[in-house]
DSSP file (Angstrom, degrees, kcal/mol; ACC not computed):
  #  RESIDUE AA STRUCTURE BP1 BP2  ACC     N-H-->O    O-->H-N    N-H-->O    O-->H-N    TCO  KAPPA ALPHA  PHI   PSI    X-CA   Y-CA   Z-CA
    1    1 A M              0   0    0      0, 0.0     2,-0.0     0, 0.0     0, 0.0   0.000 360.0 360.0 360.0 138.1   16.9  -17.2  -39.6
    2    2 A G        -     0   0    0      1,-0.1     2,-0.3    51,-0.0     0, 0.0  -0.184 360.0 -90.4 -78.6 177.1   18.8  -19.7  -41.6
    3    3 A Q        -     0   0    0     50,-0.1     2,-0.5    52,-0.0    52,-0.2  -0.699  33.0-136.5 -92.4 144.4   19.6  -23.3  -40.6
    4    4 A V  E     -a   55   0A   0     50,-3.2    52,-2.6    -2,-0.3     2,-0.5  -0.870  14.5-166.1-101.4 127.9   22.8  -24.1  -38.7
    5    5 A F  E     -a   56   0A   0     -2,-0.5     2,-0.5    50,-0.2    52,-0.2  -0.968   6.1-168.7-112.1 126.2   24.8  -27.2  -39.7
    6    6 A V  E     -a   57   0A   0     50,-2.9    52,-3.6    -2,-0.5     2,-0.6  -0.960   8.0-168.2-116.8 128.3   27.5  -28.4  -37.3
    7    7 A A  E     +a   58   0A   0     -2,-0.5     2,-0.3    50,-0.2    52,-0.2  -0.969  42.8 100.4-112.2 117.3   30.1  -31.0  -38.1
    8    8 A G  E     -a   59   0A   0     50,-1.9    52,-0.7    -2,-0.6     2,-0.1  -0.969  64.7 -51.5-175.4-172.4   31.9  -32.2  -35.1
    9    9 A S  E     -a   60   0A   0     -2,-0.3    33,-2.0    50,-0.2     2,-0.5  -0.436  24.3-157.2 -86.7 153.4   32.4  -34.8  -32.4
   10   10 A I  E     +a   61   0A   0     50,-1.6    52,-2.0    31,-0.2    29,-0.3  -0.930  35.0 163.7-126.5 102.7   30.0  -36.4  -30.0
   11   11 A N  E     -B   38   0B   0     27,-1.7    27,-2.4    -2,-0.5     2,-0.5  -0.582  40.9-120.8-118.0 174.3   31.9  -37.6  -27.0
   12   12 A M  E     -B   37   0B   0     25,-0.2     2,-0.4    -2,-0.2    55,-0.0  -0.986  27.8-143.1-116.2 119.5   31.5  -38.8  -23.4
   13   13 A D  E     -B   36   0B   0     23,-3.3    23,-2.1    -2,-0.5     2,-0.5  -0.670  10.5-159.0 -82.5 135.2   33.4  -36.6  -20.9
   14   14 A V  E     -B   35   0B   0     -2,-0.4     2,-0.4    21,-0.2    21,-0.2  -0.972  11.9-177.0-117.4 120.0   34.9  -38.6  -18.0
   15   15 A V  E     -B   34   0B   0     19,-2.8    19,-3.3    -2,-0.5     2,-0.4  -0.969   9.5-162.2-122.9 128.5   35.7  -36.6  -14.9
   16   16 A A  E     -B   33   0B   0     -2,-0.4     2,-0.3    17,-0.2    17,-0.2  -0.908  10.7-150.3-107.8 136.8   37.4  -37.9  -11.7
   17   17 A T  E     +B   32   0B   0     15,-2.7    14,-3.5    -2,-0.4    15,-0.8  -0.764  16.3 176.9-104.5 153.9   37.2  -35.9   -8.5
   18   18 A A        -     0   0    0     -2,-0.3    12,-0.1    12,-0.3     3,-0.1  -0.944  42.4-109.8-146.1 165.0   39.7  -35.9   -5.7
   19   19 A D  S    S-     0   0    0     10,-0.4     2,-0.3    -2,-0.3    11,-0.1   0.800  97.5  -4.2 -68.3 -28.5   40.2  -34.1   -2.3
   20   20 A R  S    S-     0   0    0     -3,-0.0    -1,-0.1     0, 0.0     8,-0.0  -0.973  82.1 -85.9-157.1 166.7   43.0  -32.0   -3.7
   21   21 A H        -     0   0    0     -2,-0.3     2,-0.1     1,-0.1    -2,-0.0  -0.552  51.4-110.6 -75.4 143.3   45.2  -31.4   -6.7
   22   22 A P        -     0   0    0      0, 0.0     2,-0.1     0, 0.0     3,-0.1  -0.419  26.3-122.7 -72.7 151.1   48.3  -33.7   -6.9
   23   23 A R    >   -     0   0    0      1,-0.2     3,-2.4    -2,-0.1     2,-0.1  -0.412  54.1 -62.8 -81.0 168.4   51.8  -32.2   -6.4
   24   24 A I  T 3  S+     0   0    0      1,-0.3    -1,-0.2    -2,-0.1     3,-0.1  -0.322 126.4   4.5 -56.9 125.8   54.4  -32.6   -9.1
   25   25 A G  T 3  S+     0   0    0      1,-0.3     2,-0.3    -3,-0.1    -1,-0.3   0.421 105.3 121.9  80.6  -0.9   55.1  -36.4   -9.5
   26   26 A E    <   -     0   0    0     -3,-2.4     2,-0.5     2,-0.0    -1,-0.3  -0.700  52.8-145.4 -98.9 146.7   52.4  -37.4   -7.0
   27   27 A T        -     0   0    0     -2,-0.3     2,-0.5    -3,-0.1    -4,-0.0  -0.942  13.5-164.1-108.2 130.1   49.4  -39.7   -7.7
   28   28 A V        -     0   0    0     -2,-0.5     2,-0.1    -8,-0.0    -2,-0.0  -0.950  22.2-119.9-115.4 131.5   46.2  -38.9   -5.8
   29   29 A A        -     0   0    0     -2,-0.5   -10,-0.4     1,-0.1     2,-0.2  -0.445  29.3-123.1 -69.7 139.8   43.4  -41.4   -5.6
   30   30 A G        -     0   0    0     -2,-0.1   -12,-0.3   -12,-0.1     3,-0.1  -0.497  14.5-160.1 -81.4 153.4   40.1  -40.3   -7.0
   31   31 A K  S    S+     0   0    0    -14,-3.5     2,-0.3     1,-0.3   -13,-0.2   0.793  72.1   8.1 -98.0 -38.0   36.9  -40.3   -5.0
   32   32 A Q  E     -B   17   0B   0    -15,-0.8   -15,-2.7     2,-0.0     2,-0.5  -0.992  57.8-145.9-148.8 146.5   34.3  -40.3   -7.7
   33   33 A V  E     -B   16   0B   0     -2,-0.3     2,-0.4   -17,-0.2   -17,-0.2  -0.979  19.2-167.9-118.0 129.1   34.0  -40.7  -11.5
   34   34 A L  E     -B   15   0B   0    -19,-3.3   -19,-2.8    -2,-0.5     2,-0.4  -0.918   6.9-157.8-118.2 142.2   31.4  -38.8  -13.4
   35   35 A F  E     +B   14   0B   0     -2,-0.4   -21,-0.2   -21,-0.2    -2,-0.0  -0.968  19.4 164.3-118.3 133.4   30.3  -39.2  -17.0
   36   36 A S  E     -B   13   0B   0    -23,-2.1   -23,-3.3    -2,-0.4    34,-0.1  -0.993  40.5 -97.5-146.0 151.8   28.6  -36.5  -19.0
   37   37 A P  E     +B   12   0B   0      0, 0.0     2,-0.2     0, 0.0   -25,-0.2  -0.361  57.1 139.3 -67.8 148.6   27.9  -35.8  -22.7
   38   38 A G  E     +B   11   0B   0    -27,-2.4   -27,-1.7    -2,-0.0     4,-0.2  -0.810  12.0 139.8-162.1-157.4   30.3  -33.6  -24.5
   39   39 A G     >  -     0   0    0    -29,-0.3     4,-2.8    -2,-0.2     5,-0.3   0.155  57.5-105.4 105.9 134.7   32.2  -33.0  -27.7
   40   40 A K  H  > S+     0   0    0      1,-0.2     4,-2.2     2,-0.2     5,-0.2   0.902 119.1  47.0 -58.7 -43.9   32.8  -29.7  -29.4
   41   41 A G  H  > S+     0   0    0    -32,-0.3     4,-2.5     2,-0.2    -1,-0.2   0.942 113.8  46.4 -64.1 -48.3   30.2  -30.4  -32.1
   42   42 A A  H  > S+     0   0    0    -33,-2.0     4,-2.5     1,-0.2     5,-0.2   0.912 112.7  50.5 -61.7 -43.2   27.5  -31.6  -29.8
   43   43 A N  H  X S+     0   0    0     -4,-2.8     4,-2.1   -34,-0.3    -1,-0.2   0.908 112.2  46.8 -62.1 -42.4   28.0  -28.7  -27.4
   44   44 A Q  H  X S+     0   0    0     -4,-2.2     4,-2.5    -5,-0.3    -1,-0.2   0.905 112.5  49.9 -66.8 -40.9   27.8  -26.2  -30.3
   45   45 A A  H  X S+     0   0    0     -4,-2.5     4,-2.2     2,-0.2    -2,-0.2   0.907 110.9  48.5 -66.3 -41.5   24.7  -27.8  -31.8
   46   46 A V  H  X S+     0   0    0     -4,-2.5     4,-2.5     2,-0.2    -1,-0.2   0.919 112.1  49.9 -63.6 -42.5   22.9  -27.8  -28.4
   47   47 A S  H  X S+     0   0    0     -4,-2.1     4,-1.4    -5,-0.2    -2,-0.2   0.922 110.8  48.5 -62.4 -44.5   23.8  -24.2  -27.8
   48   48 A A  H  <>S+     0   0    0     -4,-2.5     5,-2.2     1,-0.2    -1,-0.2   0.893 111.8  50.4 -63.2 -39.2   22.5  -23.1  -31.3
   49   49 A T  H ><5S+     0   0    0     -4,-2.2     3,-1.8     1,-0.2    -2,-0.2   0.914 107.6  52.7 -64.4 -43.4   19.3  -25.1  -30.7
   50   50 A K  H 3<5S+     0   0    0     -4,-2.5    -1,-0.2     1,-0.3    -2,-0.2   0.782 104.6  56.8 -64.3 -25.9   18.7  -23.4  -27.3
   51   51 A L  T 3<5S-     0   0    0     -4,-1.4    -1,-0.3    -5,-0.2    -2,-0.2   0.474 125.5-104.2 -82.8  -2.1   19.1  -20.0  -29.1
   52   52 A G  T < 5S+     0   0    0     -3,-1.8    -3,-0.2     1,-0.3    -2,-0.1   0.486  73.4 139.3  98.1   3.7   16.3  -21.0  -31.4
   53   53 A A      < -     0   0    0     -5,-2.2     2,-0.4     1,-0.1    -1,-0.3  -0.648  61.5-114.3 -83.0 134.7   18.2  -21.8  -34.6
   54   54 A P        -     0   0    0      0, 0.0   -50,-3.2     0, 0.0     2,-0.4  -0.562  49.7-168.1 -62.6 123.5   17.1  -24.9  -36.6
   55   55 A T  E     -a    4   0A   0     -2,-0.4     2,-0.4   -52,-0.2   -50,-0.2  -0.937  25.3-169.9-129.3 139.4   20.2  -27.0  -36.2
   56   56 A A  E     -a    5   0A   0    -52,-2.6   -50,-2.9    -2,-0.4     2,-0.5  -0.993  12.5-154.2-124.2 135.4   21.5  -30.2  -37.7
   57   57 A L  E     -a    6   0A   0     -2,-0.4     2,-0.6    20,-0.4   -50,-0.2  -0.940   7.5-171.8-111.9 123.5   24.5  -32.1  -36.2
   58   58 A I  E     +a    7   0A   0    -52,-3.6   -50,-1.9    -2,-0.5     2,-0.3  -0.959  34.8 133.4-110.5 113.6   26.7  -34.2  -38.4
   59   59 A G  E     -a    8   0A   0     -2,-0.6     2,-0.5   -52,-0.2   -50,-0.2  -0.934  52.9-112.4-154.4 173.5   29.1  -36.1  -36.2
   60   60 A R  E     -a    9   0A   0    -52,-0.7   -50,-1.6    -2,-0.3     2,-0.2  -0.953  34.9-121.4-116.1 133.1   30.7  -39.3  -35.3
   61   61 A L  E     -a   10   0A   0     -2,-0.5   -50,-0.2   -52,-0.1     6,-0.1  -0.486  13.6-133.3 -75.3 143.2   30.0  -41.0  -32.0
   62   62 A W  S    S-     0   0    0    -52,-2.0    -1,-0.1     1,-0.2   -51,-0.1   0.894  83.3  -6.0 -61.4 -44.1   33.0  -41.6  -29.6
   63   63 A S    >>  -     0   0    0      1,-0.1     4,-1.0    -3,-0.0     3,-0.5  -0.990  58.6-126.0-156.0 141.8   32.0  -45.2  -28.9
   64   64 A P  T 34 S+     0   0    0      0, 0.0     3,-0.2     0, 0.0    -1,-0.1   0.842 111.8  57.7 -58.9 -31.7   29.2  -47.6  -29.6
   65   65 A K  T 34 S+     0   0    0      1,-0.2     4,-0.3     2,-0.1    -3,-0.0   0.849 112.0  38.9 -68.3 -33.6   28.8  -48.2  -25.9
   66   66 A S  T <> S+     0   0    0     -3,-0.5     4,-2.8     1,-0.2     5,-0.2   0.544  91.3  94.8 -92.8  -6.6   28.2  -44.6  -25.1
   67   67 A A  H  X S+     0   0    0     -4,-1.0     4,-2.7    -3,-0.2     5,-0.3   0.901  81.7  49.5 -55.3 -50.2   26.1  -43.8  -28.1
   68   68 A P  H  > S+     0   0    0      0, 0.0     4,-2.0     0, 0.0    -1,-0.2   0.917 115.9  43.5 -59.0 -42.1   22.6  -44.3  -26.5
   69   69 A F  H  > S+     0   0    0     -4,-0.3     4,-1.5     2,-0.2    -2,-0.2   0.921 113.9  50.8 -67.0 -43.8   23.5  -42.1  -23.6
   70   70 A S  H  < S+     0   0    0     -4,-2.8     4,-0.4     1,-0.2    -1,-0.2   0.911 113.2  45.0 -61.6 -42.7   25.2  -39.5  -25.8
   71   71 A L  H >< S+     0   0    0     -4,-2.7     3,-0.9    -5,-0.2     7,-0.2   0.865 110.7  52.6 -72.8 -35.9   22.2  -39.3  -28.1
   72   72 A R  H 3< S+     0   0    0     -4,-2.0    -1,-0.2    -5,-0.3    -2,-0.2   0.791 103.7  60.5 -66.1 -25.9   19.6  -39.2  -25.3
   73   73 A S  T 3< S+     0   0    0     -4,-1.5    -1,-0.2     1,-0.3    -2,-0.2   0.628 107.8  42.9 -79.4 -13.1   21.5  -36.3  -23.8
   74   74 A V    X>  +     0   0    0     -3,-0.9     4,-1.6    -4,-0.4     3,-1.4  -0.435  67.2 152.1-125.9  58.4   21.0  -34.1  -26.9
   75   75 A P  T 34  +     0   0    0      0, 0.0    -1,-0.1     0, 0.0    -2,-0.1   0.757  64.0  69.3 -64.3 -24.4   17.3  -34.7  -27.7
   76   76 A E  T 34 S+     0   0    0      1,-0.2   -21,-0.2    -3,-0.1     3,-0.1   0.813 117.5  21.0 -63.3 -28.3   16.9  -31.3  -29.3
   77   77 A I  T <4 S+     0   0    0     -3,-1.4     2,-1.8    -6,-0.1     3,-0.5   0.540  99.2  90.9-117.3 -10.8   19.1  -32.3  -32.2
   78   78 A A     <  +     0   0    0     -4,-1.6     3,-0.1    -7,-0.2    -1,-0.1  -0.430  48.4 123.3 -88.3  65.2   19.1  -36.1  -32.2
   79   79 A R  S    S+     0   0    0     -2,-1.8     2,-0.5     1,-0.3    -1,-0.2   0.828  73.1  28.0 -92.6 -37.3   16.1  -36.5  -34.5
   80   80 A S        -     0   0    0     -3,-0.5     2,-0.5     2,-0.0    -1,-0.3  -0.977  67.4-174.4-133.3 119.2   17.6  -38.7  -37.2
   81   81 A V        +     0   0    0     -2,-0.5     2,-0.4    -3,-0.1    -3,-0.0  -0.956   5.5 174.9-119.4 127.1   20.4  -41.1  -36.6
   82   82 A R              0   0    0     -2,-0.5    -2,-0.0     1,-0.1     0, 0.0  -0.969 360.0 360.0-128.4 145.5   22.2  -43.0  -39.3
   83   83 A S              0   0    0     -2,-0.4    -1,-0.1     0, 0.0    -2,-0.0   0.428 360.0 360.0-103.7 360.0   25.1  -45.3  -39.1
């Protein structure tokens, strides 16, 4: 099997939960805010790694503040980090 190179984003997904969907023009207060790693590039690289392919991810981090969490969340591919 060859090596997979992925060029893409490494983001932090922010999800707010609510009791119900808002109606048109209505604002509904959120109950909880959840943060999870994401980004099309990171998701593809993790999937390829889980399938057993040697994978390298070339990407740009969404924010310096989220970088440590984002990189810890994809340990299979976060072997070498350069700025």
